[in-house]
C-alpha positions as CSV (number, residue, x, y, z in Angstrom):
1,M,15.3,6.6,1.6
2,Y,15.7,9.6,-0.7
3,I,18.5,7.9,-2.6
4,A,16.4,4.7,-3.1
5,L,13.5,6.7,-4.4
6,S,15.8,8.6,-6.7
7,I,17.2,5.4,-8.1
8,I,13.8,4.0,-8.7
9,L,12.7,7.2,-10.5
10,I,15.8,7.0,-12.7
11,V,15.3,3.3,-13.5
12,N,11.6,4.0,-14.4
13,L,12.5,7.0,-16.6
14,V,15.1,4.8,-18.5
15,S,12.5,2.0,-18.9
16,Y,9.9,4.4,-20.2
17,S,12.4,6.0,-22.6
18,L,13.6,2.6,-23.9
19,M,10.1,1.7,-24.9
20,G,9.8,5.0,-26.9
21,V,13.2,4.6,-28.5
22,D,12.5,1.0,-29.5
23,K,9.2,1.9,-31.0
24,K,10.7,4.7,-33.0
25,R,13.5,2.4,-34.2
26,A,11.0,-0.2,-35.2
27,Q,9.0,2.3,-37.2
28,Q,12.2,3.4,-39.0
29,G,13.6,0.0,-39.6
30,Q,16.7,0.6,-37.5
31,Y,18.6,-1.6,-35.1
32,R,16.3,-2.4,-32.2
33,I,16.8,-2.6,-28.4
34,S,16.8,-6.3,-27.4
35,E,13.9,-7.7,-25.4
36,K,16.5,-8.9,-22.9
37,T,17.4,-5.2,-22.3
38,L,13.8,-4.2,-21.9
39,W,13.1,-7.0,-19.5
40,T,16.3,-6.3,-17.5
41,W,15.2,-2.7,-16.9
42,T,11.7,-3.8,-16.1
43,I,12.8,-6.4,-13.6
44,C,15.3,-4.2,-11.9
45,G,12.7,-1.7,-10.7
46,G,11.4,-0.2,-13.9
47,A,8.1,-2.0,-14.3
48,L,6.0,1.2,-13.9
49,G,8.1,3.0,-16.5
50,S,7.8,0.0,-18.9
51,F,4.1,-0.2,-18.3
52,L,3.5,3.5,-19.0
53,G,5.8,3.4,-22.0
54,M,4.1,0.4,-23.5
55,N,0.8,2.2,-23.3
56,A,2.0,5.7,-24.2
57,F,3.9,4.5,-27.3
58,R,1.6,1.5,-28.0
59,H,4.6,-0.7,-28.0
60,K,4.9,-4.4,-27.2
61,T,1.2,-4.4,-26.3
62,K,0.4,-7.3,-28.6
63,H,3.1,-9.5,-27.1
64,T,1.5,-11.7,-24.5
65,H,4.6,-12.0,-22.4
66,F,4.9,-8.3,-22.1
67,K,1.1,-7.7,-21.9
68,I,0.9,-10.0,-18.9
69,G,4.5,-10.1,-17.5
70,V,5.0,-6.3,-17.1
71,P,1.8,-5.8,-15.0
72,V,2.6,-8.9,-12.9
73,I,6.1,-7.6,-12.2
74,L,4.7,-4.1,-11.5
75,L,2.3,-5.6,-8.9
76,L,5.2,-7.5,-7.2
77,Q,7.3,-4.3,-7.2
78,V,4.5,-2.3,-5.6
79,V,3.8,-4.9,-3.0
80,G,7.6,-5.1,-2.3
81,F,7.8,-1.4,-2.0
82,L,4.9,-1.1,0.4
83,F,6.4,-3.9,2.5
84,F,9.7,-2.1,2.5
85,V,8.2,1.2,3.5
86,Q,6.3,-0.3,6.5
């Protein structure tokens, strides 16, 4: 259980960081992180990190598929986690 929680924590930290890095790159006109990469980390357990990163950095908040998709995935991940824990 400790290992699983550690992995989830790391995935969420990466997801959060990717939102910040992509926002900074967007502001500086640099090469961006692909949406495919952002979605991959979100779907693979990093929805909380993506959600927090979106709001902290105000990034991807105007994109409907992120604004709706990330919270839906987060809800599914929380339900799945609670089901797994019990």
